[in-house]
C-alpha positions as CSV (number, residue, x, y, z in Angstrom):
1,M,5.2,-39.7,-9.6
2,A,2.6,-38.0,-11.8
3,D,0.4,-37.5,-8.8
4,R,3.2,-35.8,-6.9
5,K,4.0,-33.5,-9.9
6,E,0.3,-32.5,-10.0
7,E,0.3,-31.8,-6.3
8,I,3.5,-29.7,-6.6
9,I,1.9,-27.7,-9.4
10,R,-1.2,-27.2,-7.4
11,L,0.8,-25.9,-4.4
12,Q,2.7,-23.5,-6.7
13,N,-0.6,-22.3,-8.2
14,Q,-1.9,-21.8,-4.7
15,I,0.9,-19.4,-3.9
16,I,0.3,-17.5,-7.1
17,R,-3.5,-17.4,-6.3
18,Q,-2.7,-16.0,-2.9
19,M,-0.6,-13.3,-4.4
20,T,-3.3,-12.4,-7.0
21,D,-5.9,-12.2,-4.3
22,A,-3.6,-9.9,-2.4
23,N,-3.2,-7.7,-5.5
24,L,-7.0,-7.3,-5.7
25,R,-7.0,-6.4,-2.0
26,S,-4.4,-3.8,-2.9
27,I,-1.6,-5.5,-1.0
28,G,-1.1,-6.6,2.6
29,E,0.7,-4.8,5.3
30,D,4.3,-5.1,4.0
31,L,4.5,-2.1,1.7
32,W,1.2,-1.1,0.1
33,G,-1.7,-1.7,2.5
34,R,-5.0,-3.5,2.3
35,N,-8.1,-2.3,0.5
36,P,-10.9,-1.9,3.0
37,R,-13.5,-2.6,0.4
38,E,-12.3,-6.2,-0.1
39,S,-12.8,-9.2,2.1
40,P,-9.9,-11.3,3.5
41,P,-8.9,-14.4,1.4
42,Q,-10.6,-17.7,2.1
43,E,-8.5,-20.3,3.8
44,E,-7.0,-23.0,1.5
45,A,-7.2,-26.7,2.2
46,S,-4.1,-28.0,4.0
47,P,-1.7,-30.0,1.8
48,P,-1.4,-33.8,2.3
49,P,1.2,-35.1,4.7
50,G,4.7,-35.0,3.3
51,Y,4.1,-31.9,1.1
52,P,5.4,-28.5,2.0
53,A,2.9,-26.0,3.4
54,V,2.2,-22.9,1.3
55,P,3.0,-19.8,3.3
56,D,0.1,-17.4,3.4
57,V,2.2,-14.2,3.0
58,F,-0.7,-11.8,2.9
59,A,-3.1,-13.3,5.4
60,K,-2.4,-11.0,8.4
61,G,-5.3,-8.8,9.2
62,G,-4.4,-5.1,8.7
63,Q,-6.0,-2.0,10.1
64,D,-8.7,-2.2,7.5
65,A,-9.5,-5.9,7.9
66,G,-13.1,-6.5,6.9
67,K,-14.3,-8.8,9.7
68,P,-16.6,-7.0,12.3
69,E,-14.7,-8.5,15.2
70,E,-11.4,-7.2,13.8
71,K,-12.9,-3.7,13.4
72,A,-14.0,-3.8,17.0
73,K,-10.5,-4.8,18.2
74,E,-9.1,-2.0,16.0
75,A,-11.4,0.6,17.6
76,A,-10.6,-0.5,21.1
77,R,-6.9,-1.0,20.9
78,A,-4.5,0.8,23.2
79,P,-2.0,3.3,21.8
80,E,1.3,1.8,20.7
81,D,4.6,2.9,22.1
82,I,5.9,5.8,20.0
83,E,9.5,4.6,20.1
84,K,8.4,1.2,18.6
85,L,6.5,3.1,15.9
86,K,9.6,5.2,15.1
87,K,11.7,2.0,14.9
88,E,9.2,0.5,12.5
89,L,9.3,3.7,10.4
90,H,13.1,3.5,10.0
91,S,12.9,-0.2,9.1
92,Y,11.1,0.6,5.9
93,I,13.2,0.4,2.7
94,G,14.2,3.7,1.2
95,L,12.0,6.8,2.0
96,T,14.9,8.7,3.6
97,V,13.3,12.2,3.2
98,V,9.9,10.9,4.2
99,K,11.3,9.3,7.4
100,A,13.0,12.6,8.4
101,E,9.8,14.6,7.8
102,V,7.7,12.2,9.9
103,E,10.3,12.2,12.7
104,S,10.2,16.0,12.6
105,L,6.4,16.1,12.8
106,I,6.5,13.7,15.8
107,N,8.9,16.0,17.6
108,L,6.8,19.0,16.9
109,V,3.6,17.4,18.2
110,K,5.4,16.1,21.3
111,V,6.8,19.5,22.2
112,N,3.5,21.3,21.5
113,R,1.8,18.9,23.9
114,L,4.4,19.5,26.6
115,R,3.9,23.3,26.2
116,K,0.2,22.8,26.8
117,E,0.9,20.8,29.9
118,H,3.1,23.6,31.2
119,G,0.6,26.3,30.5
120,L,2.6,27.8,27.7
121,P,1.0,29.4,24.6
122,T,0.9,27.0,21.6
123,E,0.1,27.3,17.9
124,E,-2.8,25.2,16.6
125,L,-1.3,22.5,14.5
126,S,-2.7,21.5,11.2
127,L,-2.0,17.8,10.8
128,H,-3.8,17.2,7.6
129,M,-1.3,16.3,4.9
130,V,-0.7,16.0,1.1
131,F,1.2,12.9,0.0
132,S,2.5,13.3,-3.6
133,G,4.5,10.9,-5.7
134,N,4.2,8.2,-8.3
135,P,2.4,4.9,-7.7
136,G,4.0,2.3,-5.5
137,T,6.2,4.7,-3.5
138,G,4.8,3.9,0.0
139,K,2.1,6.6,0.4
140,T,-0.6,4.2,1.8
141,M,1.9,2.5,4.0
142,I,3.0,5.8,5.6
143,A,-0.6,7.0,5.9
144,R,-1.4,3.8,7.9
145,L,1.6,4.4,10.1
146,M,0.7,8.0,10.7
147,S,-2.7,7.0,12.0
148,R,-1.0,4.8,14.6
149,I,1.5,7.5,15.4
150,Y,-1.3,10.1,16.0
151,H,-3.1,7.6,18.1
152,S,0.1,7.0,20.1
153,L,0.5,10.7,20.7
154,G,-3.0,11.1,21.9
155,I,-4.3,13.1,18.9
156,L,-6.7,10.5,17.6
157,S,-8.9,8.4,19.7
158,K,-8.8,5.2,17.6
159,G,-5.9,5.5,15.1
160,H,-7.5,3.5,12.3
161,L,-7.3,4.2,8.6
162,I,-10.2,4.5,6.1
163,E,-9.0,4.5,2.5
164,V,-11.3,5.8,-0.3
165,D,-11.1,7.4,-3.7
166,R,-13.5,9.5,-5.7
167,G,-15.9,6.6,-6.1
168,G,-16.1,6.2,-2.3
169,L,-17.2,9.8,-1.8
170,V,-19.2,10.9,-4.9
171,A,-22.7,9.7,-5.7
172,G,-24.6,9.9,-9.0
173,Y,-27.5,12.1,-8.0
174,V,-28.0,15.6,-6.5
175,G,-27.9,15.6,-2.7
176,Q,-26.5,12.1,-2.3
177,T,-22.8,13.0,-2.4
178,A,-23.0,14.9,0.9
179,I,-24.7,11.9,2.5
180,K,-22.2,9.4,1.1
181,T,-19.2,11.6,2.0
182,G,-20.6,12.2,5.5
183,E,-21.0,8.5,6.1
184,V,-17.3,7.9,5.2
185,L,-16.3,10.8,7.5
186,Q,-18.2,9.2,10.4
187,K,-16.4,5.9,9.8
188,A,-13.0,7.8,9.8
189,L,-13.7,9.8,12.9
190,G,-11.0,9.0,15.5
191,G,-8.6,8.1,12.8
192,V,-7.2,9.0,9.4
193,L,-9.2,9.4,6.2
194,F,-6.9,8.6,3.3
195,I,-8.2,9.9,-0.1
196,D,-6.2,8.4,-3.0
197,E,-6.2,10.3,-6.3
198,A,-8.0,13.2,-4.5
199,Y,-7.5,15.5,-7.6
200,A,-10.3,13.5,-9.3
201,L,-12.8,15.4,-7.1
202,T,-12.0,18.7,-8.7
203,T,-11.0,18.0,-12.3
204,R,-14.4,17.4,-13.9
205,G,-15.8,21.0,-13.9
206,P,-17.8,23.1,-11.5
207,Q,-21.1,21.2,-12.1
208,D,-19.6,17.9,-11.0
209,Y,-20.7,16.3,-7.8
210,G,-17.0,16.1,-6.7
211,Q,-17.3,19.7,-5.6
212,E,-20.0,18.8,-3.2
213,A,-17.8,16.1,-1.7
214,V,-15.0,18.7,-1.3
215,E,-17.3,21.2,0.5
216,T,-18.6,18.4,2.8
217,L,-15.0,17.4,3.5
218,L,-13.9,20.9,4.3
219,K,-16.7,21.4,6.8
220,A,-15.9,18.1,8.5
221,M,-12.2,19.0,8.8
222,E,-13.3,22.1,10.8
223,D,-16.1,20.4,12.8
224,M,-14.1,17.2,13.6
225,R,-10.7,18.8,13.7
226,D,-10.0,17.5,17.3
227,D,-10.4,13.8,16.2
228,L,-9.9,13.5,12.5
229,V,-6.9,13.8,10.2
230,V,-7.3,13.8,6.4
231,I,-4.5,12.8,4.1
232,V,-4.9,13.3,0.3
233,A,-2.6,11.6,-2.2
234,G,-1.7,11.4,-5.8
235,Y,0.7,12.6,-8.6
236,V,2.7,15.7,-7.8
237,D,1.4,18.2,-10.3
238,L,-2.2,17.0,-10.0
239,M,-2.1,17.3,-6.2
240,N,-0.7,20.8,-6.4
241,D,-3.6,21.7,-8.8
242,F,-6.0,20.1,-6.4
243,V,-4.9,22.0,-3.3
244,H,-4.8,25.3,-5.1
245,S,-8.2,24.8,-6.7
246,N,-10.1,25.9,-3.5
247,P,-9.1,28.5,-0.9
248,G,-10.5,26.1,1.8
249,L,-8.2,23.3,0.7
250,E,-5.2,25.7,0.7
251,S,-5.8,26.8,4.2
252,R,-6.3,23.2,5.6
253,F,-3.5,21.4,3.7
254,N,-0.2,23.0,4.5
255,R,1.9,19.9,5.1
256,F,3.4,18.3,2.0
257,L,5.3,15.0,1.9
258,Y,6.9,14.1,-1.4
259,F,7.5,10.4,-2.0
260,P,10.4,10.0,-4.5
261,D,10.7,7.0,-6.7
262,Y,12.7,4.0,-5.3
263,S,16.3,3.6,-6.4
264,V,17.4,0.4,-8.1
265,E,19.1,-0.7,-4.9
266,D,15.8,-0.1,-3.0
267,L,13.9,-2.2,-5.6
268,L,16.4,-5.0,-5.3
269,A,16.0,-5.0,-1.5
270,I,12.2,-5.0,-1.9
271,F,12.4,-8.1,-4.3
272,N,14.6,-9.8,-1.7
273,M,12.1,-9.0,1.0
274,R,9.4,-10.6,-1.0
275,C,11.4,-13.7,-1.6
276,E,12.1,-14.1,2.1
277,K,8.5,-13.6,3.1
278,A,7.2,-16.1,0.6
279,G,9.9,-18.8,1.2
280,Y,11.9,-18.2,-1.9
281,R,15.5,-17.2,-2.8
282,L,17.0,-15.9,-6.0
283,E,20.1,-17.7,-7.2
284,D,23.3,-15.7,-6.8
285,S,24.0,-15.6,-10.6
286,A,20.6,-14.0,-11.2
287,W,21.0,-10.8,-9.2
288,D,22.9,-9.0,-12.0
289,E,20.1,-9.9,-14.4
290,L,17.5,-8.6,-12.0
291,R,19.4,-5.3,-11.6
292,I,19.4,-4.8,-15.4
293,I,15.7,-5.5,-15.6
294,L,14.9,-3.1,-12.7
295,K,17.1,-0.4,-14.1
296,G,15.4,-0.6,-17.5
297,E,11.8,-0.9,-16.1
298,S,12.2,1.9,-13.6
299,E,13.1,4.4,-16.3
300,D,9.3,4.6,-16.7
301,N,8.4,4.9,-13.0
302,I,4.7,5.6,-13.6
303,G,4.2,2.7,-15.9
304,F,6.4,0.3,-13.8
305,G,4.9,1.3,-10.5
306,N,8.0,1.2,-8.3
307,A,7.4,-1.3,-5.5
308,R,4.3,-2.5,-7.2
309,G,6.3,-3.3,-10.3
310,V,8.7,-5.3,-8.2
311,R,5.7,-7.3,-6.8
312,N,4.6,-8.0,-10.4
313,L,8.1,-9.2,-11.4
314,F,8.2,-11.5,-8.3
315,E,4.9,-13.0,-9.1
316,Q,5.8,-13.6,-12.7
317,A,9.0,-15.3,-11.6
318,V,7.1,-17.6,-9.3
319,S,4.7,-18.5,-12.1
320,R,7.6,-19.3,-14.5
321,Q,9.3,-21.3,-11.9
322,A,6.1,-23.4,-11.5
323,N,6.0,-24.1,-15.2
324,R,9.7,-25.0,-15.2
325,L,9.4,-27.4,-12.3
326,A,6.4,-29.1,-13.9
327,R,8.6,-30.5,-16.6
328,Q,10.8,-32.4,-14.1
329,D,10.3,-35.9,-12.8
330,T,11.5,-35.2,-9.3
331,I,11.4,-31.9,-7.4
332,T,13.3,-31.2,-4.2
333,R,12.5,-28.8,-1.4
334,D,15.5,-26.6,-2.5
335,E,14.2,-26.5,-6.0
336,L,10.8,-25.4,-4.8
337,M,12.5,-22.4,-3.1
338,L,14.9,-21.4,-5.8
339,L,14.2,-18.8,-8.4
340,K,16.6,-18.9,-11.3
341,K,17.8,-16.3,-13.9
342,E,15.5,-17.9,-16.5
343,D,12.5,-17.3,-14.3
344,L,13.0,-13.5,-14.5
345,Q,12.4,-13.2,-18.2
346,P,9.5,-14.4,-20.3
347,P,10.4,-17.5,-22.5
348,D,11.2,-17.0,-26.2
349,E,8.2,-17.1,-28.5
350,P,8.0,-20.6,-30.0
351,D,8.6,-21.0,-33.7
352,N,5.3,-21.9,-35.4
353,G,7.1,-23.1,-38.5
354,E,5.4,-20.7,-40.8
355,D,7.5,-19.3,-43.7
356,T,7.4,-15.5,-43.4
357,A,9.6,-14.8,-46.4
358,P,7.9,-12.9,-49.2
């Protein structure tokens, strides 16, 4: 029995480790995307016969998967059906305003293409975009989808996503930033370059190398405009300052998508989705408790992190469930799947017996 308890704990810890690895990769393809700078997780050993398999929730290769063969497949893939992509867009939790804006942009591009086919005059469309909002509101997810949509509509030849931040563009010595940024732009050619926290390129003064990255970026957006889309993202006020810090940025970024914070109902749906994907369920009596927790936490949307905050709550609940089950002599399959109300809150601090009276 002791051996079985140890194996159950190992399997539970394996699930937690998979989630932690996914965090470091900046999330799989459900809501938040994969970090292209990280490698896919290593395969875990299979459990012994008679033990439940641990679902690898985050193991699917995304658009940024690090293996060379996956990158080759990504580069050679055929455009997806636009109606299927629109269906996927509307399957996302929340994001009502964002969905409407994306749908409107799709319609504009399609009509503009039809006008060209009929020999009618058309306006040159600027498809570069600014995504603004708090962390965890789906900006990376929509950027990834936009790369596929633009590929489907024939605007981009590959439709992949390259995600970077200031560190991926700026070097530490004079003259190296232009080279570093240029290499990233070449990798992004044919797809979307997604620059997270782009305002960090312009907030450190005129002598900072971030200015060199911006100038290199602006030149590429002109030279590569037929096969490159740039999306910059970050907090609302800081992104406004970023765009207005340079006339070149103002002229090239004229499409703004605001990502509002998720409602409590949306956050509940995201938690439930995480449970379903990982083979868990929350007991019926715990949903009210979860609602109270989410309502309180989401009052500080920046600190909580919206969908990322839900991810953290879920992983903490799984960890507490593992500790709870480890104290039992027998563990059923249903118990392995069930998250209880007590798993949502940290345990009370133990009394160390010290006398704190003066």
